[in-house]
KEZA-532377 format. One record per residue: residue number from 1; x, y, z of N, C-alpha, C in turn; residue in one letter. Coordinates in Angstrom, 3 decimals. Atoms other than C-alpha are relative to their C-alpha. Last residue first. Example, Ala and Ser with C-alpha at 12.3 -4.5 7.8 and 13.67 -1.06 7.14 Angstrom:
2
@resi 2 | n_x -0.820 | n_y -1.190 | n_z -0.060 | ca_x 13.670 | ca_y -1.060 | ca_z 7.140 | c_x -0.770 | c_y 1.090 | c_z 0.730 | resn s
@resi 1 | n_x 0.890 | n_y -1.190 | n_z 0.000 | ca_x 12.300 | ca_y -4.500 | ca_z 7.800 | c_x 0.900 | c_y 1.200 | c_z 0.000 | resn a
//
This chain:
132
@resi 132 | n_x -0.235 | n_y 0.419 | n_z 1.304 | ca_x 0.325 | ca_y -4.454 | ca_z 159.567 | c_x 0.910 | c_y -1.093 | c_z 0.033 | resn i
@resi 131 | n_x 0.828 | n_y 0.969 | n_z 0.513 | ca_x -1.280 | ca_y -3.990 | ca_z 162.881 | c_x 0.250 | c_y -0.429 | c_z -1.472 | resn w
@resi 130 | n_x 0.221 | n_y 1.098 | n_z -0.820 | ca_x 1.292 | ca_y -2.237 | ca_z 164.864 | c_x -0.823 | c_y -1.077 | c_z -0.493 | resn q
@resi 129 | n_x -0.971 | n_y 1.069 | n_z 0.217 | ca_x 2.362 | ca_y -0.195 | ca_z 161.760 | c_x -0.083 | c_y -1.087 | c_z 1.096 | resn d
@resi 128 | n_x 0.286 | n_y 0.957 | n_z 0.966 | ca_x -1.055 | ca_y 1.730 | ca_z 162.025 | c_x 1.008 | c_y -1.168 | c_z -0.095 | resn t
@resi 127 | n_x -0.984 | n_y 0.300 | n_z 0.863 | ca_x -0.059 | ca_y 3.628 | ca_z 165.119 | c_x -0.338 | c_y -1.249 | c_z -0.834 | resn r
@resi 126 | n_x -0.289 | n_y -1.216 | n_z 0.586 | ca_x -2.924 | ca_y 5.214 | ca_z 167.140 | c_x 1.060 | c_y -0.266 | c_z -1.191 | resn s
@resi 125 | n_x 0.062 | n_y 0.332 | n_z 1.495 | ca_x -4.193 | ca_y 1.779 | ca_z 167.997 | c_x 0.371 | c_y 1.338 | c_z -0.770 | resn c
@resi 124 | n_x -1.178 | n_y 0.957 | n_z 0.307 | ca_x -3.312 | ca_y 2.043 | ca_z 171.739 | c_x -0.109 | c_y -0.232 | c_z -1.386 | resn p
@resi 123 | n_x 0.541 | n_y 0.723 | n_z 1.156 | ca_x -5.232 | ca_y 5.381 | ca_z 171.988 | c_x 1.058 | c_y -1.092 | c_z -0.307 | resn n
@resi 122 | n_x -1.040 | n_y 0.476 | n_z 0.786 | ca_x -4.779 | ca_y 7.123 | ca_z 175.379 | c_x -0.586 | c_y -0.842 | c_z -1.115 | resn q
@resi 121 | n_x -0.469 | n_y -1.091 | n_z 0.918 | ca_x -7.179 | ca_y 9.590 | ca_z 177.031 | c_x 1.235 | c_y -0.653 | c_z -0.651 | resn n
@resi 120 | n_x -1.272 | n_y -0.282 | n_z -0.605 | ca_x -7.933 | ca_y 6.853 | ca_z 179.679 | c_x 0.714 | c_y 1.001 | c_z -0.788 | resn s
@resi 119 | n_x -0.247 | n_y 0.303 | n_z -1.427 | ca_x -11.631 | ca_y 6.059 | ca_z 179.693 | c_x 1.257 | c_y 0.385 | c_z 0.398 | resn s
@resi 118 | n_x 0.757 | n_y -0.751 | n_z -0.847 | ca_x -12.663 | ca_y 7.582 | ca_z 176.431 | c_x 0.114 | c_y -0.193 | c_z 1.301 | resn t
@resi 117 | n_x -0.324 | n_y -1.331 | n_z 0.221 | ca_x -9.583 | ca_y 6.330 | ca_z 174.642 | c_x -1.002 | c_y 0.817 | c_z 0.997 | resn f
@resi 116 | n_x -1.196 | n_y -0.395 | n_z -0.855 | ca_x -9.991 | ca_y 2.775 | ca_z 175.882 | c_x 0.260 | c_y 1.540 | c_z -0.049 | resn w
@resi 115 | n_x 0.233 | n_y 0.237 | n_z -1.305 | ca_x -13.555 | ca_y 2.403 | ca_z 174.597 | c_x 1.146 | c_y 0.462 | c_z 0.793 | resn i
@resi 114 | n_x 1.040 | n_y -0.940 | n_z -0.524 | ca_x -12.678 | ca_y 4.139 | ca_z 171.282 | c_x -0.250 | c_y -0.204 | c_z 1.441 | resn m
@resi 113 | n_x -0.622 | n_y -1.500 | n_z -0.375 | ca_x -9.552 | ca_y 2.240 | ca_z 171.120 | c_x -0.936 | c_y 0.983 | c_z 0.486 | resn s
@resi 112 | n_x -0.518 | n_y -0.207 | n_z -1.180 | ca_x -11.436 | ca_y -1.020 | ca_z 171.442 | c_x 0.682 | c_y 1.221 | c_z 0.424 | resn w
@resi 111 | n_x 0.964 | n_y 0.117 | n_z -0.890 | ca_x -13.497 | ca_y -0.423 | ca_z 168.464 | c_x 0.398 | c_y 0.154 | c_z 1.599 | resn q
@resi 110 | n_x 0.578 | n_y -1.425 | n_z 0.082 | ca_x -10.637 | ca_y 0.806 | ca_z 166.410 | c_x -0.985 | c_y -0.026 | c_z 1.074 | resn r
@resi 109 | n_x -0.784 | n_y -0.922 | n_z -0.664 | ca_x -8.840 | ca_y -2.326 | ca_z 167.337 | c_x -0.581 | c_y 1.229 | c_z 0.130 | resn c
@resi 108 | n_x 0.127 | n_y 0.326 | n_z -1.409 | ca_x -11.738 | ca_y -4.466 | ca_z 166.301 | c_x 0.745 | c_y 0.749 | c_z 0.878 | resn s
@resi 107 | n_x 1.190 | n_y -0.400 | n_z -0.454 | ca_x -11.794 | ca_y -2.629 | ca_z 162.957 | c_x -0.233 | c_y -0.263 | c_z 1.478 | resn r
@resi 106 | n_x -0.065 | n_y -1.610 | n_z -0.086 | ca_x -8.079 | ca_y -3.247 | ca_z 162.417 | c_x -1.156 | c_y 0.652 | c_z 0.670 | resn w
@resi 105 | n_x -0.691 | n_y -0.281 | n_z -1.338 | ca_x -8.571 | ca_y -6.935 | ca_z 163.407 | c_x 0.113 | c_y 1.540 | c_z 0.183 | resn a
@resi 104 | n_x 1.027 | n_y 0.283 | n_z -1.064 | ca_x -11.394 | ca_y -7.262 | ca_z 160.802 | c_x 0.743 | c_y 0.311 | c_z 1.283 | resn t
@resi 103 | n_x 0.660 | n_y -1.098 | n_z -0.106 | ca_x -8.968 | ca_y -5.450 | ca_z 158.159 | c_x -1.142 | c_y -0.279 | c_z 1.371 | resn n
@resi 102 | n_x -0.647 | n_y -1.127 | n_z -0.486 | ca_x -6.393 | ca_y -7.925 | ca_z 158.835 | c_x -0.895 | c_y 1.304 | c_z 0.133 | resn s
@resi 101 | n_x -0.293 | n_y 0.281 | n_z -1.439 | ca_x -8.721 | ca_y -10.815 | ca_z 158.442 | c_x 0.806 | c_y 1.171 | c_z 0.601 | resn k
@resi 100 | n_x 1.392 | n_y 0.044 | n_z -0.873 | ca_x -10.203 | ca_y -9.471 | ca_z 155.325 | c_x 0.178 | c_y 0.019 | c_z 1.532 | resn r
@resi 99 | n_x 0.366 | n_y -1.381 | n_z -0.116 | ca_x -6.673 | ca_y -8.896 | ca_z 153.984 | c_x -1.208 | c_y 0.302 | c_z 0.747 | resn e
@resi 98 | n_x -1.069 | n_y -0.674 | n_z -0.984 | ca_x -5.690 | ca_y -12.395 | ca_z 154.809 | c_x -0.295 | c_y 1.233 | c_z 0.093 | resn e
@resi 97 | n_x 0.411 | n_y 0.359 | n_z -1.493 | ca_x -8.786 | ca_y -13.693 | ca_z 152.971 | c_x 0.930 | c_y 0.536 | c_z 1.099 | resn r
@resi 96 | n_x 1.242 | n_y -0.691 | n_z -0.392 | ca_x -7.877 | ca_y -11.633 | ca_z 149.948 | c_x -0.464 | c_y -0.226 | c_z 1.259 | resn r
@resi 95 | n_x -0.302 | n_y -1.306 | n_z -0.369 | ca_x -4.430 | ca_y -13.089 | ca_z 149.908 | c_x -1.173 | c_y 0.768 | c_z 0.444 | resn l
@resi 94 | n_x -0.760 | n_y -0.108 | n_z -1.221 | ca_x -5.614 | ca_y -16.597 | ca_z 150.008 | c_x 0.319 | c_y 1.485 | c_z 0.525 | resn w
@resi 93 | n_x 1.268 | n_y 0.178 | n_z -0.872 | ca_x -8.022 | ca_y -15.770 | ca_z 147.023 | c_x 0.424 | c_y -0.076 | c_z 1.456 | resn s
@resi 92 | n_x 0.902 | n_y -1.236 | n_z -0.006 | ca_x -4.976 | ca_y -14.375 | ca_z 145.227 | c_x -1.182 | c_y -0.209 | c_z 0.902 | resn h
@resi 91 | n_x -0.776 | n_y -0.937 | n_z -0.675 | ca_x -2.746 | ca_y -17.519 | ca_z 145.923 | c_x -0.901 | c_y 1.379 | c_z 0.218 | resn f
@resi 90 | n_x -0.072 | n_y 0.457 | n_z -1.338 | ca_x -5.406 | ca_y -19.876 | ca_z 144.797 | c_x 0.497 | c_y 1.031 | c_z 0.882 | resn w
@resi 89 | n_x 1.473 | n_y -0.115 | n_z -0.412 | ca_x -6.016 | ca_y -18.072 | ca_z 141.582 | c_x -0.113 | c_y -0.303 | c_z 1.555 | resn r
@resi 88 | n_x 0.166 | n_y -1.580 | n_z -0.202 | ca_x -2.209 | ca_y -17.990 | ca_z 141.048 | c_x -1.233 | c_y 0.363 | c_z 0.613 | resn e
@resi 87 | n_x -0.758 | n_y -0.116 | n_z -1.315 | ca_x -2.081 | ca_y -21.956 | ca_z 141.643 | c_x -0.016 | c_y 1.703 | c_z 0.271 | resn d
@resi 86 | n_x 0.529 | n_y 0.578 | n_z -1.117 | ca_x -4.739 | ca_y -22.343 | ca_z 138.927 | c_x 0.647 | c_y 0.378 | c_z 1.364 | resn e
@resi 85 | n_x 1.005 | n_y -0.936 | n_z 0.001 | ca_x -2.759 | ca_y -19.972 | ca_z 136.594 | c_x -1.075 | c_y -0.286 | c_z 1.099 | resn e
@resi 84 | n_x -0.555 | n_y -1.068 | n_z -0.992 | ca_x 0.323 | ca_y -22.052 | ca_z 137.141 | c_x -1.125 | c_y 1.009 | c_z 0.159 | resn t
@resi 83 | n_x 0.491 | n_y -1.219 | n_z 0.568 | ca_x -1.534 | ca_y -25.091 | ca_z 135.631 | c_x 0.592 | c_y 1.008 | c_z 1.100 | resn d
@resi 82 | n_x 0.162 | n_y -1.022 | n_z -0.887 | ca_x 0.212 | ca_y -28.429 | ca_z 136.304 | c_x -0.294 | c_y 1.441 | c_z -0.702 | resn y
@resi 81 | n_x 1.358 | n_y -0.369 | n_z -0.532 | ca_x -0.905 | ca_y -31.234 | ca_z 134.203 | c_x 0.033 | c_y 1.100 | c_z 0.887 | resn l
@resi 80 | n_x 0.624 | n_y -0.965 | n_z 0.741 | ca_x 2.158 | ca_y -31.892 | ca_z 131.992 | c_x -1.328 | c_y 0.451 | c_z 0.323 | resn g
@resi 79 | n_x 0.796 | n_y 0.664 | n_z 1.003 | ca_x 3.291 | ca_y -35.214 | ca_z 133.339 | c_x -0.685 | c_y 1.024 | c_z -0.802 | resn v
@resi 78 | n_x -0.759 | n_y 1.001 | n_z 0.792 | ca_x 6.254 | ca_y -33.711 | ca_z 135.215 | c_x -0.838 | c_y -0.683 | c_z -1.054 | resn d
@resi 77 | n_x -0.768 | n_y -0.652 | n_z 1.042 | ca_x 4.207 | ca_y -30.712 | ca_z 136.308 | c_x 0.814 | c_y -0.933 | c_z -0.788 | resn y
@resi 76 | n_x 0.956 | n_y -0.556 | n_z 0.877 | ca_x 1.664 | ca_y -32.915 | ca_z 138.163 | c_x 0.645 | c_y 0.756 | c_z -1.346 | resn m
@resi 75 | n_x 0.648 | n_y 1.024 | n_z 0.756 | ca_x 4.313 | ca_y -34.683 | ca_z 139.869 | c_x -0.858 | c_y 0.423 | c_z -0.975 | resn s
@resi 74 | n_x -0.944 | n_y 0.520 | n_z 0.771 | ca_x 6.017 | ca_y -31.480 | ca_z 140.843 | c_x -0.485 | c_y -1.315 | c_z -0.830 | resn r
@resi 73 | n_x -0.365 | n_y -0.992 | n_z 1.144 | ca_x 3.059 | ca_y -29.878 | ca_z 142.123 | c_x 0.838 | c_y -0.689 | c_z -0.959 | resn k
@resi 72 | n_x 1.255 | n_y 0.210 | n_z 0.781 | ca_x 2.235 | ca_y -33.136 | ca_z 144.371 | c_x 0.122 | c_y 0.953 | c_z -1.196 | resn r
@resi 71 | n_x 0.096 | n_y 1.325 | n_z 0.888 | ca_x 5.930 | ca_y -33.381 | ca_z 145.465 | c_x -1.285 | c_y 0.007 | c_z -0.726 | resn q
@resi 70 | n_x 1.294 | n_y 0.688 | n_z -0.558 | ca_x 6.058 | ca_y -29.569 | ca_z 146.467 | c_x -0.242 | c_y -1.292 | c_z -0.831 | resn d
@resi 69 | n_x -0.321 | n_y 0.397 | n_z -1.408 | ca_x 9.839 | ca_y -28.368 | ca_z 146.011 | c_x -1.486 | c_y -0.648 | c_z 0.618 | resn s
@resi 68 | n_x -0.859 | n_y 1.034 | n_z -0.109 | ca_x 9.558 | ca_y -28.422 | ca_z 142.216 | c_x 0.313 | c_y -0.495 | c_z 1.523 | resn l
@resi 67 | n_x 0.587 | n_y 1.075 | n_z 0.687 | ca_x 6.592 | ca_y -26.046 | ca_z 141.946 | c_x 0.671 | c_y -1.381 | c_z 0.354 | resn v
@resi 66 | n_x 1.414 | n_y 0.384 | n_z -0.582 | ca_x 7.470 | ca_y -23.614 | ca_z 144.488 | c_x -0.578 | c_y -0.960 | c_z -0.607 | resn s
@resi 65 | n_x -0.030 | n_y 0.698 | n_z -1.158 | ca_x 11.025 | ca_y -23.726 | ca_z 143.211 | c_x -1.238 | c_y -0.400 | c_z 0.820 | resn y
@resi 64 | n_x -0.256 | n_y 1.621 | n_z 0.271 | ca_x 10.101 | ca_y -23.111 | ca_z 139.685 | c_x 0.278 | c_y -0.630 | c_z 1.495 | resn a
@resi 63 | n_x 0.999 | n_y 0.830 | n_z 0.568 | ca_x 8.090 | ca_y -20.025 | ca_z 140.740 | c_x 0.426 | c_y -1.452 | c_z -0.286 | resn e
@resi 62 | n_x 1.126 | n_y 0.078 | n_z -0.978 | ca_x 10.842 | ca_y -18.512 | ca_z 142.917 | c_x -1.225 | c_y -0.877 | c_z -0.410 | resn q
@resi 61 | n_x -0.739 | n_y 0.883 | n_z -1.016 | ca_x 13.574 | ca_y -19.016 | ca_z 140.420 | c_x -1.196 | c_y -0.388 | c_z 0.971 | resn i
@resi 60 | n_x 0.099 | n_y 1.469 | n_z 0.810 | ca_x 11.278 | ca_y -17.337 | ca_z 137.621 | c_x 0.603 | c_y -1.098 | c_z 0.922 | resn q
@resi 59 | n_x 1.417 | n_y 0.373 | n_z -0.021 | ca_x 10.606 | ca_y -14.373 | ca_z 140.105 | c_x -0.192 | c_y -1.495 | c_z -0.683 | resn q
@resi 58 | n_x 0.493 | n_y 0.538 | n_z -1.311 | ca_x 14.223 | ca_y -14.094 | ca_z 140.756 | c_x -1.365 | c_y -0.546 | c_z 0.140 | resn f
@resi 57 | n_x -0.573 | n_y 1.269 | n_z -0.305 | ca_x 14.931 | ca_y -13.945 | ca_z 137.081 | c_x -0.281 | c_y -0.611 | c_z 1.363 | resn r
@resi 56 | n_x 0.651 | n_y 0.909 | n_z 0.756 | ca_x 12.490 | ca_y -11.081 | ca_z 136.611 | c_x 0.522 | c_y -1.490 | c_z 0.144 | resn r
@resi 55 | n_x 1.245 | n_y 0.365 | n_z -0.686 | ca_x 13.845 | ca_y -9.297 | ca_z 139.525 | c_x -0.782 | c_y -0.930 | c_z -0.922 | resn k
@resi 54 | n_x -0.129 | n_y 0.698 | n_z -1.099 | ca_x 17.346 | ca_y -9.648 | ca_z 138.326 | c_x -1.394 | c_y -0.354 | c_z 0.704 | resn a
@resi 53 | n_x -0.178 | n_y 1.311 | n_z 0.365 | ca_x 16.487 | ca_y -8.522 | ca_z 134.862 | c_x 0.088 | c_y -0.870 | c_z 1.166 | resn e
@resi 52 | n_x 1.129 | n_y 0.407 | n_z 0.747 | ca_x 15.060 | ca_y -5.210 | ca_z 136.084 | c_x 0.146 | c_y -1.740 | c_z -0.255 | resn v
@resi 51 | n_x 0.729 | n_y 0.144 | n_z -1.036 | ca_x 18.078 | ca_y -4.652 | ca_z 138.502 | c_x -1.432 | c_y -0.672 | c_z -0.632 | resn s
@resi 50 | n_x 0.145 | n_y 1.470 | n_z -0.455 | ca_x 20.397 | ca_y -5.307 | ca_z 135.773 | c_x -0.943 | c_y -0.345 | c_z 0.925 | resn r
@resi 49 | n_x 0.250 | n_y 0.777 | n_z 1.338 | ca_x 19.896 | ca_y -1.839 | ca_z 134.141 | c_x -0.058 | c_y -1.632 | c_z 0.297 | resn l
@resi 48 | n_x 1.374 | n_y 0.008 | n_z 0.649 | ca_x 19.398 | ca_y -0.241 | ca_z 137.417 | c_x -0.265 | c_y -0.823 | c_z -1.063 | resn p
@resi 47 | n_x -0.189 | n_y -0.024 | n_z 1.525 | ca_x 22.891 | ca_y -1.205 | ca_z 138.768 | c_x -1.327 | c_y -0.169 | c_z -0.486 | resn d
@resi 46 | n_x -1.020 | n_y -1.044 | n_z 0.493 | ca_x 23.161 | ca_y -0.251 | ca_z 142.539 | c_x 0.190 | c_y 0.166 | c_z -1.637 | resn k
@resi 45 | n_x 0.517 | n_y -1.242 | n_z -0.126 | ca_x 19.947 | ca_y -2.125 | ca_z 143.432 | c_x 0.854 | c_y 1.069 | c_z -0.599 | resn t
@resi 44 | n_x -0.209 | n_y -0.687 | n_z 1.280 | ca_x 21.265 | ca_y -5.443 | ca_z 142.248 | c_x -0.423 | c_y 1.379 | c_z -0.039 | resn w
@resi 43 | n_x -1.500 | n_y -0.100 | n_z 0.340 | ca_x 21.795 | ca_y -7.216 | ca_z 145.446 | c_x 0.267 | c_y 0.654 | c_z -1.200 | resn r
@resi 42 | n_x -0.720 | n_y -0.982 | n_z -0.774 | ca_x 18.379 | ca_y -6.192 | ca_z 146.508 | c_x 1.476 | c_y -0.025 | c_z -0.249 | resn d
@resi 41 | n_x 0.107 | n_y -1.362 | n_z 0.509 | ca_x 16.821 | ca_y -7.997 | ca_z 143.515 | c_x 0.715 | c_y 0.904 | c_z 0.913 | resn p
@resi 40 | n_x 0.814 | n_y -0.732 | n_z -0.771 | ca_x 18.050 | ca_y -11.476 | ca_z 144.546 | c_x -0.058 | c_y 1.397 | c_z -0.320 | resn h
@resi 39 | n_x 0.888 | n_y -0.840 | n_z 0.792 | ca_x 19.668 | ca_y -13.014 | ca_z 141.609 | c_x -0.982 | c_y 0.835 | c_z 0.818 | resn w
@resi 38 | n_x -0.623 | n_y -0.722 | n_z 1.160 | ca_x 22.727 | ca_y -14.659 | ca_z 143.067 | c_x -0.832 | c_y 1.041 | c_z -0.553 | resn k
@resi 37 | n_x -1.039 | n_y -0.978 | n_z -0.468 | ca_x 21.191 | ca_y -15.508 | ca_z 146.425 | c_x 0.621 | c_y 0.816 | c_z -1.117 | resn m
@resi 36 | n_x 0.770 | n_y -1.191 | n_z -0.700 | ca_x 18.131 | ca_y -16.876 | ca_z 144.899 | c_x 0.958 | c_y 0.943 | c_z 0.507 | resn a
@resi 35 | n_x 0.468 | n_y -0.945 | n_z 0.885 | ca_x 20.447 | ca_y -18.904 | ca_z 142.469 | c_x -0.748 | c_y 1.093 | c_z 0.484 | resn l
@resi 34 | n_x -1.149 | n_y -0.521 | n_z 0.619 | ca_x 22.354 | ca_y -20.621 | ca_z 145.200 | c_x -0.415 | c_y 1.045 | c_z -1.088 | resn k
@resi 33 | n_x -0.694 | n_y -0.952 | n_z -0.968 | ca_x 19.287 | ca_y -21.236 | ca_z 147.516 | c_x 1.182 | c_y 0.712 | c_z -0.770 | resn h
@resi 32 | n_x 0.831 | n_y -1.154 | n_z -0.166 | ca_x 17.430 | ca_y -22.739 | ca_z 144.479 | c_x 0.721 | c_y 1.030 | c_z 0.917 | resn y
@resi 31 | n_x -0.005 | n_y -0.830 | n_z 1.222 | ca_x 20.281 | ca_y -24.970 | ca_z 143.394 | c_x -0.856 | c_y 1.267 | c_z 0.198 | resn a
@resi 30 | n_x -1.420 | n_y -0.570 | n_z 0.001 | ca_x 20.635 | ca_y -26.313 | ca_z 147.198 | c_x 0.128 | c_y 0.956 | c_z -1.235 | resn r
@resi 29 | n_x -0.009 | n_y -0.882 | n_z -1.063 | ca_x 16.797 | ca_y -26.923 | ca_z 147.366 | c_x 1.314 | c_y 0.779 | c_z -0.148 | resn r
@resi 28 | n_x 0.943 | n_y -0.988 | n_z 0.494 | ca_x 16.769 | ca_y -28.885 | ca_z 144.061 | c_x 0.104 | c_y 1.249 | c_z 1.034 | resn i
@resi 27 | n_x -0.709 | n_y -0.657 | n_z 1.201 | ca_x 19.702 | ca_y -30.974 | ca_z 145.180 | c_x -0.973 | c_y 1.249 | c_z -0.534 | resn k
@resi 26 | n_x -1.124 | n_y -0.747 | n_z -0.808 | ca_x 17.827 | ca_y -31.609 | ca_z 148.603 | c_x 0.813 | c_y 0.754 | c_z -1.183 | resn e
@resi 25 | n_x 0.555 | n_y -1.080 | n_z -0.596 | ca_x 14.652 | ca_y -32.626 | ca_z 146.660 | c_x 1.118 | c_y 0.809 | c_z 0.576 | resn a
@resi 24 | n_x 0.639 | n_y 0.040 | n_z -1.297 | ca_x 16.515 | ca_y -35.022 | ca_z 144.674 | c_x -0.632 | c_y 1.369 | c_z 0.421 | resn s
@resi 23 | n_x -0.746 | n_y -0.706 | n_z -1.239 | ca_x 17.132 | ca_y -34.408 | ca_z 140.959 | c_x -0.614 | c_y -0.303 | c_z 1.191 | resn s
@resi 22 | n_x 0.076 | n_y 1.090 | n_z -1.023 | ca_x 15.512 | ca_y -36.852 | ca_z 138.309 | c_x 0.691 | c_y 0.412 | c_z 1.409 | resn d
@resi 21 | n_x 1.430 | n_y 0.298 | n_z -0.323 | ca_x 14.589 | ca_y -33.923 | ca_z 136.028 | c_x 0.002 | c_y -1.052 | c_z 1.115 | resn v
@resi 20 | n_x 0.485 | n_y 1.084 | n_z 0.917 | ca_x 18.307 | ca_y -32.741 | ca_z 135.996 | c_x -1.656 | c_y -0.166 | c_z 0.628 | resn a
@resi 19 | n_x -0.116 | n_y 1.357 | n_z -0.564 | ca_x 19.046 | ca_y -29.271 | ca_z 137.739 | c_x -0.657 | c_y -1.117 | c_z -0.948 | resn v
@resi 18 | n_x -1.141 | n_y 0.618 | n_z 0.406 | ca_x 19.723 | ca_y -25.899 | ca_z 136.437 | c_x 0.388 | c_y -1.325 | c_z 0.491 | resn g
@resi 17 | n_x -0.718 | n_y 0.337 | n_z -1.362 | ca_x 17.201 | ca_y -24.104 | ca_z 138.522 | c_x 1.140 | c_y -0.711 | c_z -0.498 | resn l
@resi 16 | n_x -0.192 | n_y -1.371 | n_z -0.702 | ca_x 15.712 | ca_y -22.289 | ca_z 135.357 | c_x 0.714 | c_y -0.304 | c_z 1.231 | resn i
@resi 15 | n_x -0.956 | n_y -0.821 | n_z 0.692 | ca_x 16.304 | ca_y -25.688 | ca_z 133.396 | c_x 0.152 | c_y 1.379 | c_z 0.662 | resn e
@resi 14 | n_x -1.236 | n_y 0.688 | n_z -0.136 | ca_x 14.381 | ca_y -27.742 | ca_z 135.793 | c_x 1.261 | c_y 0.751 | c_z -0.562 | resn y
@resi 13 | n_x -0.285 | n_y -0.441 | n_z -1.330 | ca_x 11.366 | ca_y -25.178 | ca_z 135.807 | c_x 1.585 | c_y -0.768 | c_z 0.255 | resn y
@resi 12 | n_x 0.727 | n_y 0.772 | n_z -0.836 | ca_x 11.325 | ca_y -25.777 | ca_z 131.907 | c_x 0.558 | c_y 0.512 | c_z 1.577 | resn s
@resi 11 | n_x -0.977 | n_y 1.054 | n_z -0.779 | ca_x 12.446 | ca_y -22.926 | ca_z 129.784 | c_x -0.719 | c_y -0.649 | c_z 1.007 | resn p
@resi 10 | n_x -0.937 | n_y -0.818 | n_z -0.856 | ca_x 9.511 | ca_y -21.246 | ca_z 128.077 | c_x 0.918 | c_y -1.190 | c_z 0.591 | resn f
@resi 9 | n_x -0.771 | n_y -0.907 | n_z 0.773 | ca_x 7.383 | ca_y -22.870 | ca_z 125.188 | c_x 1.067 | c_y 0.788 | c_z 0.630 | resn t
@resi 8 | n_x -1.073 | n_y 0.520 | n_z 0.853 | ca_x 6.667 | ca_y -25.831 | ca_z 127.258 | c_x 0.650 | c_y 0.855 | c_z -0.872 | resn s
@resi 7 | n_x -0.883 | n_y -1.046 | n_z 0.457 | ca_x 4.743 | ca_y -23.995 | ca_z 129.813 | c_x 1.207 | c_y -0.386 | c_z -0.712 | resn k
@resi 6 | n_x 0.774 | n_y -1.100 | n_z 0.755 | ca_x 2.002 | ca_y -26.335 | ca_z 130.328 | c_x 0.884 | c_y 1.046 | c_z -0.652 | resn i
@resi 5 | n_x 1.265 | n_y -0.467 | n_z -0.690 | ca_x 4.419 | ca_y -28.975 | ca_z 131.637 | c_x -0.674 | c_y 0.830 | c_z -1.039 | resn g
@resi 4 | n_x 0.365 | n_y -1.202 | n_z 0.695 | ca_x 7.985 | ca_y -29.102 | ca_z 130.110 | c_x -1.356 | c_y 0.548 | c_z 0.671 | resn g
@resi 3 | n_x 0.388 | n_y -0.988 | n_z -1.063 | ca_x 9.227 | ca_y -31.560 | ca_z 132.677 | c_x -0.414 | c_y 1.336 | c_z -0.610 | resn g
@resi 2 | n_x -1.102 | n_y -0.271 | n_z -0.959 | ca_x 10.995 | ca_y -33.732 | ca_z 129.982 | c_x -0.303 | c_y 1.313 | c_z 0.800 | resn e
@resi 1 | n_x -0.304 | n_y -1.451 | n_z -0.122 | ca_x 7.923 | ca_y -35.042 | ca_z 128.163 | c_x 1.003 | c_y 0.282 | c_z 1.051 | resn m
//
């Protein structure tokens, strides 16, 4: 199988990046950077019709690079065992953990601000953008 993996009905990650299956990590990295610069959504803001396509293409490029740049994921993808859904579940659980950490930091800040505010009439946590 030529790098089709589970998503064999869609273009392979190698096709998305325009590289051969036996490409080196450096060649994959260079192809990614070239395509990411070309299709970055910020470059297409003045053309709303192409903006949607640019966002879709950029997401495909990001996904392809995230798999092909990681040797473990790439090996699994090459033999057809890579599951993007499993990778997404990991990402979403990581994101939830980070949000909980952020909320904990914010609660801690609120507690300290109460102490600080009562003693000095200043609130160091009055601006939320300091903690985001």
